[in-house]
C-alpha positions as CSV (number, residue, x, y, z in Angstrom):
1,X,76.7,-14.6,195.1
2,X,78.8,-17.3,196.7
3,X,76.7,-19.3,199.2
4,X,79.2,-18.7,202.0
5,X,78.9,-15.0,201.6
6,X,75.1,-15.3,201.6
7,X,74.9,-17.4,204.7
8,X,77.1,-14.8,206.5
9,X,73.9,-12.7,206.6
10,X,72.3,-15.1,209.1
11,X,72.5,-13.9,212.7
12,X,73.9,-17.3,213.7
13,X,75.5,-20.1,211.7
14,X,73.3,-22.9,210.3
15,X,72.4,-25.7,212.7
16,X,73.8,-28.3,210.2
17,X,74.5,-28.8,206.5
18,X,73.7,-32.2,205.0
19,X,74.6,-33.8,201.7
20,X,73.4,-37.2,200.6
21,X,71.6,-37.7,204.0
22,X,74.7,-37.2,206.2
23,X,76.4,-34.3,207.9
24,X,78.7,-32.8,205.3
25,X,81.9,-30.9,205.3
26,X,80.8,-27.3,204.6
27,X,83.8,-26.0,202.7
28,X,82.8,-27.3,199.2
29,X,79.1,-26.6,199.6
30,X,79.7,-23.0,200.8
31,X,81.6,-22.3,197.6
32,X,78.5,-23.0,195.4
33,X,77.4,-20.0,193.3
34,X,73.9,-18.8,193.9
35,X,72.2,-16.9,191.1
36,X,68.6,-16.8,192.3
37,X,66.5,-17.4,195.4
38,X,63.1,-19.2,195.4
39,X,60.6,-20.7,197.8
40,X,58.3,-22.1,195.1
41,X,59.8,-25.2,193.4
42,X,58.0,-24.3,190.2
43,X,60.1,-21.1,189.9
44,X,63.5,-22.8,190.5
45,X,66.1,-22.4,187.8
46,X,69.7,-23.6,187.6
47,X,71.7,-21.9,190.3
48,X,68.8,-21.3,192.7
49,X,69.0,-21.6,196.5
50,X,65.6,-23.1,197.4
51,X,63.9,-22.2,200.6
52,X,61.7,-25.1,202.0
53,X,59.0,-23.0,203.6
54,X,56.1,-24.6,205.4
55,X,52.7,-23.4,204.2
56,X,49.0,-23.7,205.0
57,X,48.2,-26.6,202.6
58,X,51.7,-28.1,202.0
59,X,55.3,-27.8,203.0
60,X,58.4,-26.9,200.9
61,X,60.3,-29.8,202.4
62,X,58.1,-32.1,200.3
63,X,59.5,-30.5,197.1
64,X,63.2,-31.0,197.5
65,X,63.4,-33.5,194.6
66,X,61.5,-31.2,192.3
67,X,63.7,-28.3,193.2
68,X,66.8,-30.4,192.5
69,X,65.4,-31.5,189.2
70,X,65.0,-27.9,188.2
71,X,68.6,-27.0,189.0
72,X,68.6,-25.9,192.6
73,X,72.2,-25.9,193.9
74,X,71.0,-26.3,197.6
75,X,68.0,-26.0,199.8
76,X,67.5,-24.3,203.1
77,X,64.9,-25.1,205.7
78,X,64.1,-26.4,209.2
79,X,64.5,-29.9,210.5
80,X,63.7,-32.7,208.2
81,X,62.5,-34.9,211.0
82,X,59.3,-36.6,209.8
83,X,60.1,-36.1,206.1
84,X,61.1,-39.1,204.1
85,X,63.8,-37.6,201.9
86,X,66.6,-40.1,202.1
87,X,68.9,-39.9,200.2
88,X,68.8,-36.1,200.0
89,X,68.6,-35.0,196.3
90,X,70.7,-31.8,197.0
91,X,72.7,-30.2,199.8
92,X,70.4,-29.2,202.7
93,X,71.1,-26.3,205.1
94,X,69.2,-26.6,208.4
95,X,68.2,-23.5,210.3
96,X,65.9,-22.8,213.3
97,X,63.5,-20.5,211.5
98,X,63.3,-20.6,207.7
99,X,61.1,-17.6,207.3
100,X,63.5,-15.3,209.2
101,X,66.4,-16.8,207.1
102,X,64.5,-16.2,203.9
103,X,64.1,-12.5,204.9
104,X,67.8,-12.1,206.0
105,X,69.2,-13.8,202.9
106,X,66.8,-12.0,200.5
107,X,67.9,-8.6,202.0
108,X,71.6,-9.6,201.5
109,X,71.1,-11.0,198.0
110,X,69.5,-7.7,196.9
111,X,72.2,-5.6,198.6
112,X,70.1,-4.4,201.6
113,X,68.1,-1.9,199.6
114,X,66.2,-0.6,202.7
115,X,69.4,0.8,204.1
116,X,69.4,3.3,201.3
117,X,65.7,4.3,201.5
118,X,63.2,5.9,203.9
119,X,60.9,3.1,204.7
120,X,57.4,3.7,206.3
121,X,55.4,0.7,207.6
122,X,51.6,1.0,208.1
123,X,49.7,-1.5,210.2
124,X,46.2,-1.7,211.8
125,X,42.9,-3.6,211.4
126,X,41.2,-1.1,209.1
127,X,42.4,1.8,206.9
128,X,45.9,0.5,206.2
129,X,45.7,0.7,202.4
130,X,44.0,4.1,202.4
131,X,46.6,5.5,204.8
132,X,49.5,4.1,202.7
133,X,48.1,5.7,199.6
134,X,47.5,9.0,201.3
135,X,51.1,9.1,202.5
136,X,52.3,8.2,199.0
137,X,50.2,10.8,197.3
138,X,51.2,13.6,199.7
139,X,54.9,12.8,199.2
140,X,54.5,12.6,195.4
141,X,52.7,15.9,195.3
142,X,55.7,17.5,197.1
143,X,58.1,16.1,194.4
144,X,59.4,13.2,196.4
145,X,60.1,10.0,194.4
146,X,58.0,7.4,196.2
147,X,57.2,3.7,196.1
148,X,54.2,1.9,197.5
149,X,53.2,-1.7,198.4
150,X,49.6,-2.4,199.6
151,X,46.8,-4.9,199.5
152,X,45.3,-3.0,196.6
153,X,48.1,-1.5,194.6
154,X,51.8,-0.9,193.9
155,X,53.4,2.3,192.8
156,X,56.9,3.3,191.7
157,X,57.6,7.0,190.9
158,X,54.0,7.6,189.7
159,X,53.6,4.3,187.8
160,X,50.8,2.3,189.4
161,X,49.6,-1.3,189.0
162,X,47.1,-3.5,190.8
163,X,48.1,-6.1,193.4
164,X,46.6,-9.2,192.0
165,X,48.5,-11.6,194.4
166,X,45.7,-11.8,197.1
167,X,48.5,-11.1,199.6
168,X,48.3,-7.9,201.5
169,X,52.0,-8.1,202.4
170,X,54.2,-9.9,199.9
171,X,56.7,-12.6,201.0
172,X,60.1,-11.3,202.1
173,X,61.7,-12.3,198.8
174,X,59.3,-10.3,196.7
175,X,59.5,-7.3,199.0
176,X,63.3,-7.1,198.9
177,X,63.3,-7.6,195.1
178,X,60.8,-4.8,194.7
179,X,62.7,-2.5,197.1
180,X,65.8,-3.1,194.9
181,X,63.9,-2.2,191.8
182,X,62.5,0.9,193.5
183,X,66.0,2.0,194.7
184,X,67.5,1.4,191.2
185,X,64.7,3.5,189.7
186,X,65.5,6.5,191.9
187,X,62.9,6.1,194.6
188,X,63.8,7.6,198.0
189,X,60.7,6.9,200.2
190,X,58.8,3.6,200.3
191,X,55.4,3.0,202.0
192,X,54.7,-0.6,202.9
193,X,51.4,-2.1,204.3
194,X,52.5,-4.3,207.2
195,X,49.8,-6.7,208.1
196,X,49.8,-8.9,211.2
197,X,50.6,-11.9,209.0
198,X,53.5,-10.0,207.4
199,X,54.9,-9.1,210.8
200,X,54.4,-12.5,212.4
201,X,55.8,-14.4,209.4
202,X,58.9,-12.2,209.0
203,X,57.8,-10.9,205.6
204,X,58.8,-7.4,206.5
205,X,62.0,-8.4,208.3
206,X,64.8,-6.5,206.6
207,X,62.7,-3.5,205.7
208,X,64.5,-1.5,208.4
209,X,61.5,0.8,209.0
210,X,62.1,4.4,209.9
211,X,58.5,5.2,210.6
212,X,55.8,2.9,212.0
213,X,52.1,3.9,211.7
214,X,49.0,2.4,213.2
215,X,45.4,3.1,212.2
216,X,43.4,1.1,214.7
217,X,43.4,-2.4,216.2
218,X,40.2,-4.3,216.8
219,X,40.0,-8.0,216.1
220,X,40.8,-10.0,213.0
221,X,42.7,-13.1,211.8
222,X,42.0,-15.0,215.0
223,X,42.1,-18.2,212.9
224,X,45.8,-17.5,212.6
225,X,46.8,-15.7,215.8
226,X,44.5,-17.6,218.1
227,X,43.7,-14.7,220.5
228,X,43.2,-10.9,220.3
229,X,46.2,-10.5,222.5
230,X,48.4,-12.4,220.0
231,X,47.0,-10.4,217.2
232,X,47.8,-7.1,218.9
233,X,51.2,-8.4,219.8
234,X,51.9,-9.1,216.1
235,X,51.0,-5.5,215.3
236,X,53.4,-4.3,218.0
237,X,56.3,-5.9,216.2
238,X,56.3,-3.0,213.8
239,X,57.1,-0.6,216.6
240,X,59.7,-2.9,218.1
241,X,61.5,-2.7,214.7
242,X,61.9,1.1,214.9
243,X,65.5,1.8,216.0
244,X,66.3,5.4,216.8
245,X,70.0,4.5,216.7
246,X,69.8,3.1,213.2
247,X,72.1,4.7,210.6
248,X,71.4,4.6,206.9
249,X,73.1,5.8,203.7
250,X,70.7,8.8,203.8
251,X,69.7,10.7,206.9
252,X,66.5,9.3,208.5
253,X,64.8,9.7,211.9
254,X,62.7,7.1,213.6
255,X,59.1,7.8,214.7
256,X,56.1,5.9,215.9
257,X,52.7,7.4,214.7
258,X,50.0,6.3,217.1
259,X,46.2,6.9,217.2
260,X,45.2,8.6,220.5
261,X,41.5,7.8,219.9
262,X,42.1,4.0,219.7
263,X,42.7,1.6,222.5
264,X,45.9,0.5,220.7
265,X,47.6,3.6,221.9
266,X,48.1,2.4,225.4
267,X,48.9,-1.1,224.3
268,X,51.6,-0.1,221.8
269,X,53.3,2.7,223.8
270,X,55.5,0.3,225.8
271,X,56.9,-1.2,222.6
272,X,58.1,2.1,221.2
273,X,61.7,3.0,221.5
274,X,61.3,5.7,218.8
275,X,59.8,9.1,219.6
276,X,56.0,9.0,219.4
277,X,53.8,11.3,217.3
278,X,50.1,10.9,218.2
279,X,47.0,12.0,216.3
280,X,43.3,12.1,217.2
281,X,39.9,13.6,216.7
282,X,38.2,13.1,220.1
283,X,41.3,13.0,222.3
284,X,43.9,15.8,222.6
285,X,46.9,14.9,220.5
286,X,49.9,16.4,218.8
287,X,48.0,16.3,215.5
288,X,44.4,16.9,216.2
289,X,41.5,17.4,213.8
290,X,38.8,20.0,214.6
291,X,35.9,21.6,212.8
292,X,34.9,18.5,210.8
293,X,32.5,19.0,207.9
294,X,31.4,15.6,206.6
295,X,29.8,15.5,203.1
296,X,28.9,13.1,200.4
297,X,31.5,14.6,198.0
298,X,34.3,15.0,200.5
299,X,35.4,16.2,203.9
300,X,36.8,19.4,205.4
301,X,38.6,19.7,208.7
302,X,41.3,21.7,210.5
303,X,44.5,20.3,212.0
304,X,46.5,21.5,214.9
305,X,50.2,21.1,214.1
306,X,53.0,21.4,216.6
307,X,54.8,24.7,216.3
308,X,51.9,26.3,214.4
309,X,49.9,29.1,216.1
310,X,46.7,28.4,214.2
311,X,44.9,25.2,212.9
312,X,45.5,24.5,209.2
313,X,42.5,23.9,206.9
314,X,42.4,20.5,205.1
315,X,40.1,19.2,202.4
316,X,39.9,15.7,201.0
317,X,37.7,13.8,198.5
318,X,37.5,10.9,201.0
319,X,34.2,10.7,202.9
320,X,33.5,9.6,206.5
321,X,34.9,10.4,209.9
322,X,37.1,7.3,209.8
323,X,38.8,8.7,206.8
324,X,39.6,11.9,208.8
325,X,41.5,9.6,211.1
326,X,43.3,8.0,208.2
327,X,44.2,11.5,206.9
328,X,45.6,12.4,210.3
329,X,47.9,9.4,210.3
330,X,49.2,10.5,206.9
331,X,49.5,14.1,208.0
332,X,51.6,13.2,211.1
333,X,53.8,10.9,209.0
334,X,54.5,13.3,206.2
335,X,55.1,16.2,208.6
336,X,57.8,14.0,210.3
337,X,59.3,13.4,206.9
338,X,59.9,17.1,206.5
339,X,56.9,18.4,204.6
340,X,55.2,21.7,205.6
341,X,51.6,22.0,206.5
342,X,50.9,23.8,203.2
343,X,52.6,21.0,201.2
344,X,50.6,18.4,203.1
345,X,47.3,20.3,202.5
346,X,48.0,20.5,198.8
347,X,48.8,16.8,198.5
348,X,45.9,15.7,200.6
349,X,43.5,17.7,198.4
350,X,44.8,15.8,195.3
351,X,44.4,12.3,196.9
352,X,41.8,10.1,195.3
353,X,40.1,7.2,196.8
354,X,41.6,3.7,196.6
355,X,40.1,1.3,194.2
356,X,37.4,-0.7,195.9
357,X,37.2,1.6,198.9
358,X,33.9,3.5,199.1
359,X,33.8,3.4,195.3
360,X,30.7,4.4,193.4
361,X,29.3,2.3,190.5
362,X,27.2,4.4,188.2
363,X,25.1,3.0,185.4
364,X,22.2,5.4,185.2
365,X,20.4,3.9,188.2
366,X,18.3,6.2,190.5
367,X,20.0,4.8,193.7
368,X,23.6,4.6,194.9
369,X,25.8,1.5,194.6
370,X,29.0,1.5,196.6
371,X,31.8,-1.1,196.5
372,X,33.9,-1.3,199.7
373,X,36.4,-3.7,201.1
374,X,34.9,-3.6,204.6
375,X,35.2,-7.2,205.9
376,X,35.4,-6.8,209.7
377,X,32.6,-5.9,212.1
378,X,34.3,-2.6,212.9
379,X,34.9,-1.6,209.3
380,X,31.4,-2.6,208.2
381,X,29.9,-0.5,211.1
382,X,32.0,2.5,210.1
383,X,31.0,2.4,206.4
384,X,27.3,1.9,207.2
385,X,27.5,4.8,209.7
386,X,29.0,7.0,207.0
387,X,26.4,6.0,204.4
388,X,23.4,6.3,206.7
389,X,23.1,10.2,206.8
390,X,24.0,10.3,203.1
391,X,21.1,8.0,202.1
392,X,17.6,9.5,201.8
393,X,16.0,6.1,201.3
394,X,16.9,2.6,202.6
395,X,20.3,1.2,203.3
396,X,20.8,-2.3,201.7
397,X,23.9,-4.4,202.2
398,X,25.4,-7.4,200.5
399,X,28.2,-9.1,202.5
400,X,29.7,-12.3,203.7
401,X,32.7,-13.7,205.7
402,X,35.6,-15.6,204.4
403,X,35.8,-19.4,204.8
404,X,38.6,-20.9,206.9
405,X,39.1,-17.5,208.5
406,X,37.9,-15.8,211.7
407,X,34.8,-17.9,212.6
408,X,34.4,-15.7,215.7
409,X,33.5,-12.6,213.7
410,X,30.7,-14.1,211.6
411,X,27.8,-13.5,214.0
412,X,29.2,-10.1,214.8
413,X,29.0,-9.2,211.1
414,X,25.4,-10.3,211.1
415,X,24.7,-8.2,214.2
416,X,26.2,-5.1,212.6
417,X,24.1,-5.5,209.5
418,X,21.0,-6.1,211.6
419,X,21.5,-3.0,213.6
420,X,22.4,-0.6,210.8
421,X,20.9,-1.8,207.5
422,X,17.3,-1.8,206.4
423,X,17.7,-5.0,204.4
424,X,20.7,-7.2,203.7
425,X,21.8,-10.3,201.7
426,X,24.4,-12.6,203.2
427,X,26.5,-14.3,200.6
428,X,29.9,-15.8,199.7
429,X,33.1,-13.8,200.3
430,X,35.8,-16.5,199.8
431,X,34.3,-19.8,201.0
432,X,37.4,-21.7,200.2
433,X,37.0,-25.4,201.3
434,X,34.5,-24.7,204.0
435,X,30.7,-25.4,203.6
436,X,29.2,-22.3,202.1
437,X,25.8,-22.6,203.7
438,X,27.3,-23.1,207.1
439,X,29.2,-19.8,206.8
440,X,26.0,-18.0,205.8
441,X,24.0,-19.5,208.7
442,X,26.7,-18.6,211.2
443,X,26.5,-15.0,210.0
444,X,22.7,-15.1,210.1
445,X,22.8,-16.3,213.7
446,X,24.1,-12.9,214.7
447,X,21.3,-11.2,212.8
448,X,18.6,-13.4,214.3
449,X,20.0,-12.7,217.8
450,X,19.4,-9.0,217.0
451,X,15.8,-9.7,216.3
452,X,15.9,-10.0,212.5
453,X,13.9,-12.6,210.5
454,X,15.3,-14.4,207.5
455,X,13.0,-13.9,204.5
456,X,11.6,-10.6,205.9
457,X,14.7,-8.6,206.9
458,X,17.4,-10.5,205.1
459,X,18.2,-13.3,202.7
460,X,21.0,-15.9,202.5
461,X,22.1,-16.5,198.9
462,X,25.5,-18.2,198.5
463,X,26.2,-17.3,194.9
464,X,27.5,-13.7,195.1
465,X,26.4,-12.6,191.7
466,X,22.9,-13.7,192.4
467,X,23.0,-12.0,195.8
468,X,24.1,-8.7,194.2
469,X,21.5,-9.0,191.5
470,X,18.8,-9.6,194.1
471,X,19.8,-6.5,196.1
472,X,19.9,-4.3,193.0
473,X,16.5,-5.5,191.9
474,X,14.8,-4.5,195.1
475,X,16.5,-1.1,195.4
476,X,14.3,1.9,195.0
477,X,15.1,5.6,194.1
478,X,17.1,7.2,196.9
479,X,18.4,3.9,198.3
480,X,22.0,3.0,198.8
481,X,23.3,-0.5,198.1
482,X,26.6,-1.4,199.7
483,X,28.6,-4.3,198.3
484,X,31.0,-5.1,201.1
485,X,34.0,-7.4,201.5
486,X,35.5,-7.8,198.1
487,X,36.5,-4.3,197.2
488,X,39.4,-4.3,194.7
489,X,40.0,-8.0,194.7
490,X,40.1,-9.7,191.3
491,X,39.2,-13.3,192.4
492,X,36.8,-15.2,194.6
493,X,38.2,-18.4,196.2
494,X,36.0,-21.4,196.0
495,X,37.6,-24.7,197.1
496,X,41.3,-24.1,196.2
497,X,40.4,-22.4,192.9
498,X,40.7,-18.7,192.4
499,X,37.8,-17.8,190.1
500,X,37.9,-14.4,188.3
501,X,35.8,-11.8,190.0
502,X,35.5,-8.0,189.7
503,X,32.8,-6.6,192.0
504,X,32.5,-3.3,190.2
505,X,32.1,-5.0,186.8
506,X,29.6,-7.5,188.2
507,X,27.5,-4.7,189.7
508,X,27.6,-2.8,186.4
509,X,26.5,-5.9,184.4
510,X,23.6,-6.6,186.8
511,X,22.5,-3.0,186.6
512,X,22.5,-3.2,182.8
513,X,20.4,-6.4,183.0
514,X,17.9,-4.4,185.0
515,X,17.7,-2.0,182.0
516,X,19.8,0.9,183.3
517,X,22.0,2.4,180.6
518,X,24.9,4.8,181.2
519,X,28.4,5.1,179.8
520,X,29.8,6.6,183.0
521,X,32.6,4.7,184.5
522,X,32.9,4.1,188.2
523,X,34.2,7.1,190.0
């Protein structure tokens, strides 16, 4: 693509174009041929337009020379003030917001794939990945060619692979490239997990969402957003992006799917231009669950649909009241997408749990071992509340809190464990470059404030494998051991290094060390 054609996708012209350290005539530069886009200088090849994106630990503007050496034809970024890059090693296009520009140009480079797809965005604090997978499975069961992008997994027309990037929402460049692949493969509907980071950092800009879905909004990522209000405002961006006047190559209809039971309903409503579909359990709603039967092997409930005279019975393998709410979000969404209540019920019955979400590890032990991604006070509370009535013995928990993230939630995590578990071990989650023992003690402070005593009611063990081994060693028949916070993740971050980590495999290995033998794989 000619650079001039690509730059035409920007909502306003570049602020300036530099060559050799001076303002340049744009004509010659705009005729450059661009064969690839990249924001990582290590991935630059000849013909690349390099995006100098600022990051947490470094800044793309520091890598202009490296990008030029690898063959970049030009770079695009924000002001170079404060960066010693004279003379410039390649033409530099200055814009006001490089992340928005990356999203706009990536969409243009890949031919605006979202304009030829139904796109569904799911946001919230907890339950996003599960809800995305439920929507995808229900659509697939109805014969619809579907794509999926979540924290845990990707899918394209039934082919599934794990998300090993440690990014819940990919960067805009990867999203647009994957949308293009999905469109070319014949996909018609794509479900995308839209995190607060993904919304705030313009990663999902250009997805042209038709349906926006929220699970709940509590408090998370305050290290990034600063305040709960800013966090909630970032979530609201998804609903601002819904345009009831938007026209695509296929007929679509905008809708906002909101949770009547959650405080986010009143907050998000003013941001919705699209028609609102609401769901709930406790609060009257367009899609309301009644007659809940919660069991260890699954859940039954009935749903009141609009235009249906009688509630429709639903069954799911997922357990817990919070998963009924996730199911309702998926039910409302797929009904809007044209599926009948019968088709939705059939698809929901087929849906399996997401890897690392309430996942059992079985190795012949006489107690339950559950791996779950719960890493916020609210999600930990919900999982423990679900497991308590299903546990005849004691409820034990191993959990931590990530380094360089959400310091405010640490004592709250400790307080939840103190109130709801019989014994717990506080350990590493992803300490990063923060002091590991400091993190543990900040969590422990919440437990102590709730009246618990270290050494009697809980332990602090930084090494996560040792913490898991300790909890498993003291478990007795009938107990439940919850391993919370890592879920599906395939690494643990210590310093700046991602060390291999598989929570389910570690649990199985430690159970085997204790002498339990069983060839059953985790369910």
